[in-house]
DRENSEPA-823019 format. One record per residue (C-alpha): residue number from 1; x, y negated, z negated. Coordinates in steps of 0.5 Angstrom, whole numbers. Example, Ala and Ser with C-alpha at 12.3 -4.5 7.8 and 13.67 -1.06 7.14 Angstrom:
num = 1	east = 25	north = 9	up = -16
num = 2	east = 27	north = 2	up = -14
//
This chain:
num = 1	east = 0	north = 0	up = 0
num = 2	east = 6	north = -5	up = -2
num = 3	east = 9	north = -4	up = 5
num = 4	east = 2	north = -5	up = 9
num = 5	east = 1	north = -11	up = 5
num = 6	east = 9	north = -13	up = 6
num = 7	east = 8	north = -12	up = 14
num = 8	east = 2	north = -16	up = 14
num = 9	east = 5	north = -22	up = 11
num = 10	east = 11	north = -21	up = 15
num = 11	east = 7	north = -21	up = 22
num = 12	east = 4	north = -28	up = 20
num = 13	east = 10	north = -31	up = 17
num = 14	east = 17	north = -28	up = 19
num = 15	east = 21	north = -29	up = 25
num = 16	east = 21	north = -23	up = 30
num = 17	east = 27	north = -19	up = 33
num = 18	east = 28	north = -19	up = 40
num = 19	east = 22	north = -16	up = 44
num = 20	east = 21	north = -13	up = 51
num = 21	east = 15	north = -9	up = 54
num = 22	east = 8	north = -10	up = 53
num = 23	east = 6	north = -17	up = 50
num = 24	east = 3	north = -17	up = 43
num = 25	east = 3	north = -21	up = 37
num = 26	east = 10	north = -22	up = 34
num = 27	east = 13	north = -16	up = 31
num = 28	east = 17	north = -17	up = 24
num = 29	east = 25	north = -15	up = 25
num = 30	east = 26	north = -8	up = 22
num = 31	east = 30	north = -10	up = 16
num = 32	east = 25	north = -15	up = 14
num = 33	east = 19	north = -9	up = 15
num = 34	east = 23	north = -3	up = 12
num = 35	east = 27	north = -7	up = 7
num = 36	east = 34	north = -5	up = 11
num = 37	east = 36	north = -3	up = 18
num = 38	east = 42	north = 1	up = 21
num = 39	east = 42	north = -3	up = 27
num = 40	east = 41	north = -8	up = 32
num = 41	east = 34	north = -6	up = 34
num = 42	east = 29	north = -9	up = 39
num = 43	east = 22	north = -9	up = 37
num = 44	east = 17	north = -8	up = 42
num = 45	east = 10	north = -6	up = 44
num = 46	east = 8	north = -1	up = 49
num = 47	east = 2	north = 3	up = 51
num = 48	east = 0	north = 10	up = 50
num = 49	east = -2	north = 14	up = 56
num = 50	east = -10	north = 12	up = 54
num = 51	east = -8	north = 5	up = 54
num = 52	east = -8	north = 4	up = 46
num = 53	east = -3	north = -1	up = 44
num = 54	east = 3	north = 2	up = 40
num = 55	east = 9	north = -1	up = 37
num = 56	east = 16	north = 1	up = 37
num = 57	east = 23	north = 0	up = 36
num = 58	east = 29	north = 1	up = 41
num = 59	east = 37	north = 2	up = 40
num = 60	east = 42	north = 4	up = 44
num = 61	east = 42	north = 5	up = 52
num = 62	east = 44	north = 10	up = 57
num = 63	east = 41	north = 16	up = 60
num = 64	east = 40	north = 20	up = 54
num = 65	east = 34	north = 19	up = 51
num = 66	east = 31	north = 21	up = 44
num = 67	east = 24	north = 19	up = 42
num = 68	east = 23	north = 20	up = 34
num = 69	east = 16	north = 22	up = 31
num = 70	east = 15	north = 20	up = 24
num = 71	east = 13	north = 24	up = 18
num = 72	east = 6	north = 23	up = 14
num = 73	east = 4	north = 18	up = 11
num = 74	east = 9	north = 14	up = 13
num = 75	east = 11	north = 10	up = 19
num = 76	east = 17	north = 9	up = 24
num = 77	east = 21	north = 6	up = 18
num = 78	east = 22	north = 13	up = 15
num = 79	east = 26	north = 15	up = 21
num = 80	east = 30	north = 9	up = 22
num = 81	east = 36	north = 11	up = 19
num = 82	east = 37	north = 18	up = 22
num = 83	east = 35	north = 15	up = 29
num = 84	east = 40	north = 10	up = 28
num = 85	east = 45	north = 15	up = 27
num = 86	east = 43	north = 19	up = 33
num = 87	east = 44	north = 12	up = 37
num = 88	east = 51	north = 11	up = 34
num = 89	east = 53	north = 18	up = 37
num = 90	east = 51	north = 16	up = 44
num = 91	east = 44	north = 16	up = 45
num = 92	east = 38	north = 12	up = 47
num = 93	east = 33	north = 12	up = 42
num = 94	east = 26	north = 10	up = 41
num = 95	east = 22	north = 10	up = 34
num = 96	east = 15	north = 9	up = 34
num = 97	east = 9	north = 9	up = 30
num = 98	east = 4	north = 14	up = 32
num = 99	east = -4	north = 11	up = 33
num = 100	east = -7	north = 9	up = 26
num = 101	east = 0	north = 9	up = 23
num = 102	east = 4	north = 3	up = 21
num = 103	east = 2	north = -3	up = 26
num = 104	east = 0	north = 1	up = 32
num = 105	east = -8	north = 1	up = 34
num = 106	east = -12	north = 7	up = 32
num = 107	east = -15	north = 8	up = 40
num = 108	east = -21	north = 11	up = 42
num = 109	east = -19	north = 18	up = 40
num = 110	east = -15	north = 22	up = 35
num = 111	east = -13	north = 29	up = 34
num = 112	east = -9	north = 33	up = 40
num = 113	east = -11	north = 28	up = 45
num = 114	east = -9	north = 22	up = 42
num = 115	east = -2	north = 25	up = 40
num = 116	east = -1	north = 27	up = 47
num = 117	east = -3	north = 20	up = 50
num = 118	east = 2	north = 17	up = 45
num = 119	east = 8	north = 22	up = 46
num = 120	east = 7	north = 21	up = 54
num = 121	east = 7	north = 13	up = 53
num = 122	east = 13	north = 13	up = 49
num = 123	east = 17	north = 18	up = 54
num = 124	east = 15	north = 13	up = 59
num = 125	east = 17	north = 7	up = 56
num = 126	east = 24	north = 10	up = 54
num = 127	east = 25	north = 12	up = 61
num = 128	east = 22	north = 5	up = 63
num = 129	east = 28	north = 2	up = 59
num = 130	east = 33	north = 6	up = 62
num = 131	east = 33	north = 13	up = 60
num = 132	east = 33	north = 19	up = 65
num = 133	east = 32	north = 25	up = 60
num = 134	east = 28	north = 25	up = 54
num = 135	east = 28	north = 30	up = 48
num = 136	east = 23	north = 29	up = 43
num = 137	east = 25	north = 30	up = 35
num = 138	east = 20	north = 30	up = 30
num = 139	east = 20	north = 31	up = 22
num = 140	east = 14	north = 34	up = 18
num = 141	east = 8	north = 31	up = 21
num = 142	east = 12	north = 29	up = 27
num = 143	east = 15	north = 35	up = 28
num = 144	east = 8	north = 39	up = 29
num = 145	east = 6	north = 33	up = 33
num = 146	east = 12	north = 34	up = 38
num = 147	east = 11	north = 42	up = 38
num = 148	east = 4	north = 41	up = 39
num = 149	east = 4	north = 36	up = 45
num = 150	east = 10	north = 39	up = 48
num = 151	east = 6	north = 44	up = 53
num = 152	east = 2	north = 38	up = 56
num = 153	east = 8	north = 34	up = 57
num = 154	east = 12	north = 40	up = 61
num = 155	east = 17	north = 38	up = 65
num = 156	east = 16	north = 30	up = 63
num = 157	east = 21	north = 32	up = 57
num = 158	east = 27	north = 36	up = 56
num = 159	east = 27	north = 39	up = 49
num = 160	east = 24	north = 39	up = 43
num = 161	east = 26	north = 39	up = 36
num = 162	east = 22	north = 40	up = 30
num = 163	east = 25	north = 39	up = 23
num = 164	east = 20	north = 42	up = 18
num = 165	east = 14	north = 41	up = 22
num = 166	east = 8	north = 45	up = 19
num = 167	east = 5	north = 51	up = 23
num = 168	east = -2	north = 48	up = 23
num = 169	east = -5	north = 42	up = 21
num = 170	east = -12	north = 43	up = 23
num = 171	east = -15	north = 36	up = 20
num = 172	east = -10	north = 33	up = 25
num = 173	east = -12	north = 38	up = 31
num = 174	east = -4	north = 39	up = 31
num = 175	east = -4	north = 47	up = 32
num = 176	east = 4	north = 48	up = 33
num = 177	east = 4	north = 55	up = 32
num = 178	east = -1	north = 56	up = 38
num = 179	east = 3	north = 51	up = 42
num = 180	east = 10	north = 55	up = 42
num = 181	east = 9	north = 60	up = 47
num = 182	east = 7	north = 55	up = 52
num = 183	east = 13	north = 51	up = 51
num = 184	east = 18	north = 52	up = 57
num = 185	east = 23	north = 47	up = 55
num = 186	east = 29	north = 48	up = 50
num = 187	east = 26	north = 48	up = 43
num = 188	east = 30	north = 47	up = 36
num = 189	east = 27	north = 49	up = 30
num = 190	east = 30	north = 46	up = 23
num = 191	east = 28	north = 48	up = 16
num = 192	east = 30	north = 50	up = 9
num = 193	east = 29	north = 57	up = 7
num = 194	east = 25	north = 54	up = 0
num = 195	east = 21	north = 49	up = 3
num = 196	east = 13	north = 49	up = 1
num = 197	east = 11	north = 46	up = 8
num = 198	east = 15	north = 51	up = 12
num = 199	east = 19	north = 56	up = 9
num = 200	east = 23	north = 61	up = 12
num = 201	east = 18	north = 66	up = 13
num = 202	east = 14	north = 61	up = 17
num = 203	east = 20	north = 58	up = 21
num = 204	east = 21	north = 65	up = 23
num = 205	east = 14	north = 66	up = 25
num = 206	east = 15	north = 60	up = 30
num = 207	east = 21	north = 62	up = 33
num = 208	east = 18	north = 69	up = 34
num = 209	east = 12	north = 66	up = 38
num = 210	east = 17	north = 62	up = 42
num = 211	east = 18	north = 64	up = 50
num = 212	east = 23	north = 59	up = 52
num = 213	east = 29	north = 63	up = 53
num = 214	east = 33	north = 57	up = 49
num = 215	east = 29	north = 57	up = 43
num = 216	east = 33	north = 57	up = 36
num = 217	east = 32	north = 56	up = 29
num = 218	east = 37	north = 53	up = 24
num = 219	east = 36	north = 55	up = 17
num = 220	east = 38	north = 51	up = 11
num = 221	east = 39	north = 53	up = 3
num = 222	east = 34	north = 49	up = -2
num = 223	east = 28	north = 46	up = -1
num = 224	east = 29	north = 39	up = 3
num = 225	east = 24	north = 37	up = 7
num = 226	east = 23	north = 33	up = 14
num = 227	east = 28	north = 28	up = 14
num = 228	east = 31	north = 29	up = 8
num = 229	east = 35	north = 35	up = 11
num = 230	east = 39	north = 30	up = 15
num = 231	east = 40	north = 27	up = 8
num = 232	east = 42	north = 33	up = 4
num = 233	east = 48	north = 36	up = 2
num = 234	east = 48	north = 40	up = 8
num = 235	east = 47	north = 34	up = 13
num = 236	east = 54	north = 35	up = 16
num = 237	east = 52	north = 41	up = 19
num = 238	east = 45	north = 39	up = 20
num = 239	east = 47	north = 33	up = 25
num = 240	east = 52	north = 38	up = 28
num = 241	east = 46	north = 42	up = 30
num = 242	east = 42	north = 37	up = 32
num = 243	east = 47	north = 33	up = 36
num = 244	east = 49	north = 39	up = 40
num = 245	east = 42	north = 41	up = 42
num = 246	east = 41	north = 33	up = 44
num = 247	east = 47	north = 33	up = 48
num = 248	east = 46	north = 40	up = 51
num = 249	east = 39	north = 38	up = 54
num = 250	east = 40	north = 31	up = 56
num = 251	east = 46	north = 32	up = 60
//
């Protein structure tokens, strides 16, 4: 609640960062909005595939694109430190607020149709900004969204990473496990063995359901969930796998 109030105040009173893409009201700089920022982000508005206005921020440049999808209940601020780290390794990164999160509009529909429209619009925006190949990385809710939407995007994307993404979020119509057999691009699943939301058994169930010849699972000790895996004592190993995968699918 405090963050939402702060964002509203910033949009009215604060200066905004450099922006591009769709026109809209000024967006606050990420360091003001999120409390800190780990790069010189370019904030922007863009459209989902169904015309819903979404907000995001871009960092880095070049043909190797990576789209980050946030956890819930959270917004793009949660992914910012990890996306900035990836951008620093030579990738062109876009972080976004999915519809009805953060500053993004609610749109005419939710569920899987809304999620597909959001991810497709974000992939198109990242390519408009100069990326040629795009991988989608999501954590928790964002991981489930990345996996659930991947079959509909097909060859529009080049790889999917789910970090602790749940098997099935029925209330959001994000049925990740059901989607896995229809994913044709490389898939990386990352999870902690004792995570209450995606434990070792669930992660291995997802891997077994995959039909992509380039599906893999990386497991970590402990119970770290979502982005916390990239901030845990095992972050060096986690980043090695993540960066290696992203390089292989965007080369």
